[in-house]
C-alpha positions as CSV (number, residue, x, y, z in Angstrom):
1,M,-37.1,-32.3,126.6
2,F,-39.8,-29.9,127.8
3,D,-41.9,-28.2,125.2
4,I,-41.7,-24.8,126.7
5,G,-41.9,-21.9,124.2
6,F,-41.5,-18.1,124.6
7,P,-45.2,-17.5,125.7
8,E,-44.8,-20.0,128.5
9,L,-41.6,-18.4,129.7
10,L,-43.1,-15.0,129.6
11,L,-46.1,-16.2,131.7
12,I,-43.7,-17.8,134.3
13,S,-41.7,-14.6,134.4
14,V,-44.7,-12.4,135.1
15,V,-46.0,-14.8,137.8
16,A,-42.6,-14.9,139.4
17,L,-42.4,-11.1,139.3
18,L,-45.8,-10.8,141.0
19,V,-45.2,-13.5,143.6
20,I,-41.6,-12.8,144.6
21,G,-41.5,-9.1,143.9
22,P,-39.0,-7.0,142.0
23,D,-36.5,-6.7,144.9
24,K,-35.8,-10.4,145.4
25,L,-36.3,-11.6,141.8
26,P,-32.7,-11.1,140.7
27,E,-31.4,-13.1,143.8
28,T,-34.0,-15.8,143.2
29,I,-33.0,-16.1,139.5
30,R,-29.3,-16.4,140.5
31,A,-30.0,-19.1,143.1
32,M,-32.2,-21.0,140.7
33,S,-29.4,-20.8,138.0
34,L,-26.9,-22.2,140.6
35,W,-29.2,-25.0,141.5
36,I,-29.8,-25.9,137.9
37,G,-26.1,-25.8,137.1
38,R,-25.3,-28.1,140.1
39,F,-28.0,-30.5,139.1
40,R,-26.7,-30.7,135.5
41,R,-23.1,-31.2,136.7
42,S,-24.2,-33.9,139.1
43,F,-26.2,-35.6,136.5
44,A,-23.2,-35.5,134.0
45,N,-20.9,-36.9,136.7
46,I,-23.3,-39.7,137.5
47,K,-23.6,-40.5,133.8
48,Q,-19.8,-40.6,133.4
49,E,-19.4,-42.9,136.4
50,I,-22.1,-45.3,135.2
51,E,-20.5,-45.4,131.7
52,K,-17.1,-46.0,133.2
53,E,-18.5,-48.8,135.4
54,I,-20.2,-50.7,132.6
55,G,-17.5,-49.8,130.1
56,A,-19.9,-48.4,127.5
57,D,-17.0,-47.1,125.4
58,E,-15.4,-50.5,125.3
59,I,-18.7,-52.2,124.5
60,R,-19.2,-49.7,121.6
61,S,-15.7,-50.3,120.3
62,Q,-16.1,-54.1,120.6
63,L,-19.4,-54.0,118.7
64,Y,-17.8,-51.9,116.0
65,N,-14.8,-54.2,115.8
66,E,-17.2,-57.2,115.6
67,A,-19.0,-55.6,112.7
68,I,-15.7,-55.0,110.9
69,M,-14.6,-58.6,111.6
70,Q,-17.9,-59.9,110.2
71,D,-17.3,-57.9,107.0
72,I,-13.8,-59.2,106.8
73,E,-15.0,-62.8,107.3
74,K,-17.6,-62.3,104.5
75,T,-14.9,-60.9,102.2
76,K,-12.6,-63.8,103.1
77,N,-15.3,-66.4,102.3
78,T,-16.0,-64.7,99.0
79,L,-12.3,-64.8,98.1
80,K,-12.1,-68.5,99.1
81,E,-15.1,-69.3,96.9
82,T,-13.6,-67.3,94.0
83,R,-10.2,-69.1,94.5
84,D,-12.0,-72.5,94.5
85,E,-13.8,-71.7,91.3
86,V,-10.6,-70.6,89.6
87,N,-8.8,-73.7,90.8
88,H,-11.7,-75.9,89.5
89,A,-11.5,-74.1,86.2
90,I,-7.7,-74.7,86.1
91,N,-8.1,-78.3,87.0
92,Q,-10.7,-78.8,84.2
93,F,-8.3,-77.1,81.7
94,D,-5.4,-79.3,82.9
95,S,-7.5,-82.5,82.5
96,S,-8.6,-81.4,79.0
97,V,-5.0,-80.7,78.1
98,N,-3.9,-84.1,79.5
99,S,-6.6,-85.8,77.6
100,L,-5.0,-84.7,74.4
101,N,-2.6,-87.4,73.4
102,P,0.2,-86.2,71.1
103,D,0.9,-89.7,70.1
104,D,-2.4,-89.8,68.2
105,Y,-1.1,-87.1,66.0
106,L,2.6,-88.1,65.8
107,N,2.3,-91.8,65.1
108,K,0.0,-91.7,62.0
109,P,1.8,-92.7,58.8
110,A,2.0,-90.0,56.2
111,D,0.8,-92.2,53.4
112,E,-2.7,-92.8,54.9
113,P,-5.4,-91.7,52.6
114,R,-6.6,-88.3,53.7
115,D,-9.5,-87.2,51.6
116,Q,-11.1,-84.9,54.1
117,T,-10.9,-81.2,53.4
118,I,-11.3,-78.4,55.9
119,E,-12.1,-74.9,55.1
120,S,-9.7,-72.4,56.6
121,P,-11.3,-69.1,57.8
122,A,-8.0,-67.3,57.0
123,D,-8.0,-68.4,53.4
124,G,-11.6,-67.7,52.7
125,D,-13.1,-70.5,50.6
126,A,-9.8,-72.2,49.8
127,P,-10.0,-75.9,51.0
128,R,-7.2,-77.4,53.0
129,N,-6.6,-81.1,53.4
130,A,-6.6,-83.0,56.7
131,A,-2.9,-83.6,56.6
132,Q,-2.1,-79.9,56.8
133,E,-4.6,-79.5,59.6
134,N,-3.1,-82.4,61.6
135,E,0.4,-81.0,61.2
136,N,-0.9,-77.6,62.7
137,M,-2.7,-79.4,65.5
138,T,0.4,-81.5,66.3
139,A,2.6,-78.4,66.6
140,Q,0.1,-76.7,68.9
141,T,-0.3,-79.9,71.0
142,L,3.4,-80.3,71.5
143,I,3.7,-76.7,72.8
144,V,1.0,-76.9,75.4
145,P,2.3,-80.0,77.4
146,E,5.8,-78.5,77.5
147,A,4.5,-75.3,79.0
148,K,2.4,-77.3,81.4
149,N,5.4,-79.4,82.5
150,K,7.4,-76.3,83.3
151,Q,4.6,-75.1,85.6
152,H,4.4,-78.3,87.5
153,D,8.1,-78.4,88.2
154,G,7.5,-76.3,91.3
155,T,7.7,-72.9,89.6
156,K,4.4,-71.1,89.4
C-alpha cells in the first residue's frame, strides 16, 4: 500500500516526539491507534455490505459453475463425436458384411473346374486349391450373418 520503511517510521517518530513531547506522546499514539482501528473496521463493514448488495459471492460461484458447465459441454460434444464415429464404423462394417452373399459360395457346383491355387501362410509354400479356400470362406461367411442377426433381434 504505502511504501514506508523503517527509516521513514523512525523519522516520523522523532518528529512526533519533538512536536508533541514525551508526556503526551503515549496518549496520542493510543488515540491514533483507536482511530486507525475504527477506520479499518468501518472500511471492512462497508466492503461487506457492498459485496452483500451486489452478491459478489453469488456472481463468483455462478462464473465458476458456468466454467464447469462449459467444460462439461465440451466433454459431452467430444463424446457425441466419438459415438458418431463409432456408429459410422459399425454401419460400414454391417454394410460390408451384408454385401457378402453366402449364396455365391453355397450354390456353386462342386464339379466346376478349379485350377486356381492359393498359397496358405500356415502351410508355408504348400499350394492349396480354390475349392478348399471357398469351403473355408463359406464356413466363415455363414457364422458372421448368424451373429449379426442375433444382435439385431433387440439384444445388444
